[in-house]
FISEPA-830848 format. One line per field, with one value per residue: z, x, y of N, C-alpha, C in turn. Coordinates in nm, 3 decimals, always signed. Atoms other than C-alpha are relative to their C-alpha. Layout:
REM FISEPA-830848
nZ = c(Z:...) $
nX = c(X:...) $
nY = c(Y:...) $
caZ = c(Z:...) $
caX = c(X:...) $
caY = c(Y:...) $
cZ = c(Z:...) $
cX = c(X:...) $
cY = c(Y:...) $
This chain:
REM FISEPA-830848
nZ = c(-0.002:-0.131:-0.061:+0.028:+0.123:-0.037:-0.048:+0.102:+0.085:-0.079:-0.002:+0.126:+0.021:-0.090:+0.046:-0.109:+0.026:+0.044:-0.077:-0.102:-0.115:-0.080:-0.120:-0.115:-0.038:-0.117:-0.111:-0.035:-0.053:-0.123:-0.091:-0.032:-0.075:-0.137:-0.076:-0.016:-0.109:-0.129:-0.031:-0.020:-0.132:-0.114:-0.039:-0.078:+0.029:+0.137:-0.025:-0.049:+0.103:-0.016:+0.053:+0.159:+0.057:-0.011:+0.104:+0.144:+0.045:-0.024:-0.099:+0.065:-0.062:-0.125:-0.101:-0.059:-0.118:-0.117:-0.012:-0.052:-0.127:-0.112:-0.041:-0.009:+0.119:+0.024:+0.086:+0.118:+0.052:+0.043:+0.135:+0.024:+0.118:-0.038:-0.039:+0.106:+0.099:+0.130:+0.013:-0.001:+0.135:+0.085:-0.022:+0.016:+0.130:+0.128:+0.032:-0.114:+0.014:-0.106:+0.082:-0.055:+0.037:-0.108:-0.025:+0.110:+0.065:+0.109:+0.111:+0.062:+0.100:+0.071:+0.117:+0.093:-0.013) $
nX = c(+0.081:+0.063:-0.047:+0.080:-0.067:-0.123:+0.019:+0.047:-0.107:-0.117:+0.038:-0.010:-0.123:-0.032:+0.098:+0.054:+0.103:-0.034:-0.125:+0.015:-0.059:-0.094:+0.048:-0.078:-0.060:+0.064:-0.081:+0.026:+0.120:+0.009:-0.045:+0.109:+0.091:-0.035:-0.011:+0.124:+0.050:-0.084:+0.065:+0.137:+0.010:-0.074:+0.113:+0.108:-0.015:+0.080:+0.139:-0.048:-0.004:+0.146:+0.102:-0.025:+0.066:+0.139:+0.042:-0.030:-0.154:-0.065:-0.101:-0.108:-0.024:-0.054:+0.094:+0.090:-0.041:-0.001:+0.126:+0.056:-0.036:+0.075:-0.091:+0.089:+0.026:-0.115:-0.092:+0.086:-0.001:-0.157:-0.037:-0.095:-0.101:-0.154:-0.088:+0.026:-0.103:+0.044:-0.042:-0.142:-0.037:+0.059:-0.058:-0.153:-0.040:+0.064:+0.078:-0.032:+0.077:+0.106:+0.104:+0.126:+0.091:+0.023:-0.135:-0.032:-0.137:+0.011:+0.057:-0.095:-0.098:+0.082:+0.055:-0.110:-0.122) $
nY = c(+0.113:+0.002:+0.114:+0.117:+0.023:+0.054:+0.154:+0.109:+0.023:+0.076:+0.147:+0.079:+0.006:+0.113:+0.115:+0.086:+0.088:+0.127:+0.050:+0.109:-0.047:+0.102:+0.029:+0.027:+0.153:+0.075:-0.016:-0.120:+0.025:+0.065:-0.101:-0.099:+0.074:+0.010:-0.152:-0.060:+0.096:-0.032:-0.120:+0.026:+0.035:-0.087:-0.108:+0.087:+0.122:+0.044:+0.079:+0.138:+0.104:+0.064:-0.098:-0.015:+0.099:-0.017:-0.105:+0.056:+0.015:+0.145:-0.019:+0.119:+0.135:-0.045:-0.079:+0.094:+0.079:-0.082:-0.030:+0.114:+0.017:-0.078:-0.110:-0.132:-0.102:-0.067:+0.081:+0.014:-0.097:-0.031:+0.012:+0.113:-0.001:-0.077:+0.077:+0.104:-0.014:-0.025:-0.149:-0.002:+0.033:-0.079:-0.143:+0.018:+0.073:-0.007:+0.140:+0.081:+0.138:+0.009:+0.048:+0.028:-0.111:-0.108:-0.063:-0.133:-0.005:+0.114:-0.059:-0.101:+0.055:+0.081:-0.083:+0.008:-0.097) $
caZ = c(-2.619:-2.350:-2.071:-2.171:-2.527:-2.401:-2.190:-2.475:-2.695:-2.428:-2.382:-2.750:-2.769:-2.478:-2.625:-2.305:-2.461:-2.625:-2.382:-2.156:-1.809:-1.595:-1.305:-0.958:-0.851:-0.628:-0.378:-0.366:-0.336:-0.039:+0.139:+0.102:+0.209:+0.535:+0.592:+0.546:+0.785:+1.037:+1.026:+1.060:+1.373:+1.535:+1.536:+1.712:+1.716:+1.388:+1.312:+1.486:+1.271:+1.381:+1.257:+0.932:+0.847:+0.959:+0.702:+0.414:+0.396:+0.364:+0.624:+0.511:+0.653:+0.936:+1.059:+1.039:+1.269:+1.510:+1.480:+1.579:+1.896:+2.232:+2.244:+2.366:+2.144:+2.190:+2.021:+1.759:+1.671:+1.611:+1.268:+1.225:+0.889:+1.096:+1.206:+0.886:+0.661:+0.367:+0.440:+0.469:+0.141:-0.040:+0.069:-0.029:-0.338:-0.690:-0.759:-0.400:-0.353:-0.153:-0.267:-0.016:-0.071:+0.103:+0.161:+0.032:-0.029:-0.239:-0.450:-0.505:-0.669:-0.844:-1.050:-1.257:-1.135) $
caX = c(-0.058:-0.290:-0.224:-0.503:-0.344:-0.004:-0.105:-0.280:+0.019:+0.255:+0.023:+0.012:+0.386:+0.418:+0.131:-0.003:-0.282:-0.066:+0.248:+0.259:+0.302:+0.580:+0.474:+0.622:+0.857:+0.680:+0.974:+0.881:+0.509:+0.576:+0.776:+0.509:+0.251:+0.440:+0.505:+0.144:+0.037:+0.294:+0.171:-0.163:-0.106:+0.092:-0.266:-0.451:-0.515:-0.600:-0.925:-0.891:-0.837:-1.185:-1.350:-1.163:-1.272:-1.622:-1.607:-1.534:-1.163:-0.972:-0.709:-0.344:-0.245:-0.046:-0.322:-0.569:-0.375:-0.353:-0.715:-0.805:-0.612:-0.779:-0.597:-0.722:-0.845:-0.513:-0.306:-0.589:-0.546:-0.161:-0.010:+0.117:+0.281:+0.558:+0.695:+0.609:+0.866:+0.670:+0.730:+1.087:+1.107:+0.868:+1.057:+1.406:+1.368:+1.238:+0.958:+0.955:+0.836:+0.506:+0.235:-0.052:-0.387:-0.484:-0.127:-0.093:+0.279:+0.200:-0.023:+0.240:+0.470:+0.187:+0.101:+0.429:+0.630) $
caY = c(+3.445:+3.379:+3.132:+2.883:+2.866:+2.827:+2.510:+2.355:+2.400:+2.259:+1.959:+1.892:+1.929:+1.663:+1.434:+1.311:+1.147:+0.883:+0.879:+0.583:+0.709:+0.569:+0.383:+0.389:+0.096:-0.164:-0.094:+0.276:+0.200:-0.031:+0.230:+0.491:+0.264:+0.177:+0.558:+0.639:+0.359:+0.453:+0.808:+0.700:+0.518:+0.803:+1.012:+0.724:+0.373:+0.194:+0.022:-0.319:-0.633:-0.770:-0.433:-0.426:-0.777:-0.692:-0.405:-0.634:-0.597:-0.928:-0.991:-1.160:-1.470:-1.307:-1.058:-1.350:-1.556:-1.247:-1.184:-1.535:-1.508:-1.398:-1.084:-0.751:-0.477:-0.295:-0.567:-0.605:-0.239:-0.230:-0.260:-0.615:-0.514:-0.325:-0.673:-0.896:-1.007:-0.932:-0.540:-0.603:-0.787:-0.545:-0.239:-0.381:-0.623:-0.581:-0.849:-0.971:-1.335:-1.258:-1.456:-1.465:-1.281:-0.954:-0.850:-0.487:-0.546:-0.865:-0.647:-0.378:-0.644:-0.843:-0.525:-0.591:-0.303) $
cZ = c(+0.138:+0.072:-0.037:-0.143:+0.016:+0.056:-0.100:-0.101:+0.069:+0.019:-0.137:-0.040:+0.091:-0.036:+0.114:-0.039:-0.046:+0.066:+0.101:+0.133:+0.085:+0.132:+0.123:+0.033:+0.105:+0.121:+0.067:+0.067:+0.144:+0.114:+0.036:+0.053:+0.150:+0.066:+0.028:+0.128:+0.131:+0.053:+0.058:+0.145:+0.096:+0.041:+0.087:-0.040:-0.148:+0.031:+0.058:-0.116:-0.010:-0.083:-0.154:-0.067:-0.004:-0.107:-0.119:-0.041:+0.040:+0.090:-0.074:+0.099:+0.154:+0.084:+0.021:+0.110:+0.134:+0.045:+0.064:+0.146:+0.105:+0.054:+0.033:-0.104:-0.050:-0.100:-0.131:-0.092:-0.043:-0.155:+0.002:-0.116:+0.061:+0.018:-0.104:-0.085:-0.138:-0.032:-0.027:-0.157:-0.092:-0.012:-0.070:-0.140:-0.096:-0.004:+0.118:-0.001:+0.115:-0.083:+0.074:-0.012:+0.116:+0.057:-0.106:-0.070:-0.112:-0.140:-0.070:-0.114:-0.086:-0.127:-0.132:-0.018:+0.030) $
cX = c(-0.044:+0.032:-0.063:+0.076:+0.130:-0.009:-0.050:+0.103:+0.113:-0.053:-0.007:+0.142:+0.042:-0.083:-0.005:-0.075:+0.056:+0.129:-0.059:+0.051:+0.078:-0.072:+0.115:+0.050:-0.088:+0.066:-0.058:-0.148:-0.012:+0.068:-0.092:-0.113:+0.038:+0.014:-0.128:-0.068:+0.054:-0.055:-0.126:-0.013:+0.060:-0.121:-0.096:+0.018:-0.065:-0.108:+0.051:-0.013:-0.139:-0.101:+0.033:-0.056:-0.144:-0.046:+0.019:+0.145:+0.055:+0.136:+0.127:+0.007:+0.047:-0.101:-0.118:+0.030:-0.011:-0.137:-0.068:+0.039:-0.069:+0.097:-0.086:+0.005:+0.135:+0.102:-0.069:+0.007:+0.146:+0.002:+0.089:+0.092:+0.125:+0.084:-0.007:+0.120:-0.029:+0.027:+0.116:+0.046:-0.063:+0.078:+0.145:+0.021:-0.093:-0.076:+0.013:-0.091:-0.103:-0.116:-0.156:-0.106:-0.016:+0.109:+0.010:+0.132:-0.008:-0.056:+0.090:+0.085:-0.073:-0.027:+0.105:+0.086:+0.117) $
cY = c(-0.029:-0.140:-0.153:-0.059:-0.047:-0.155:-0.089:-0.029:-0.091:-0.154:-0.055:-0.034:-0.146:-0.112:-0.100:-0.087:-0.144:-0.045:-0.104:+0.042:-0.099:-0.020:-0.011:-0.123:-0.038:+0.031:+0.137:+0.012:-0.065:+0.106:+0.112:-0.036:-0.011:+0.147:+0.066:-0.076:+0.049:+0.138:+0.000:-0.055:+0.085:+0.099:-0.077:-0.128:-0.046:-0.078:-0.154:-0.108:-0.065:+0.111:+0.018:-0.112:+0.005:+0.099:-0.032:-0.009:-0.133:+0.033:-0.106:-0.097:+0.036:+0.088:-0.101:-0.095:+0.076:+0.011:-0.097:-0.026:+0.073:+0.090:+0.123:+0.083:+0.078:-0.070:-0.017:+0.131:+0.059:-0.062:-0.139:+0.022:+0.044:-0.143:-0.120:+0.017:+0.032:+0.156:+0.001:-0.033:+0.104:+0.137:-0.002:-0.073:+0.033:-0.123:-0.088:-0.122:+0.019:-0.042:+0.005:+0.118:+0.082:+0.058:+0.121:-0.012:-0.108:+0.067:+0.097:-0.099:-0.086:+0.115:+0.010:+0.119:-0.045) $
């Protein structure tokens, strides 16, 4: 039996077309997101909050407060999520009570996971 036919039979046996794929838990998504942003910040400064907002991305309540303060560009390029309680809740609690818009951690928990 050739490899293509074997793979087709395997796919039919698994019935991938009708199976509902399992979704990652919101806590895992939050931890992965935190790790990715942390890794990204190790390679250089993040995009500033002002530049992020100018590019059309929304800022969460905490980011908006920091962006409105007269701080230097270095502070504006830091990751405020590292010190936000939403990150801590999202990484440790199922269905974390995070409700404000534009918070990625709230988005993970609103998706029903």
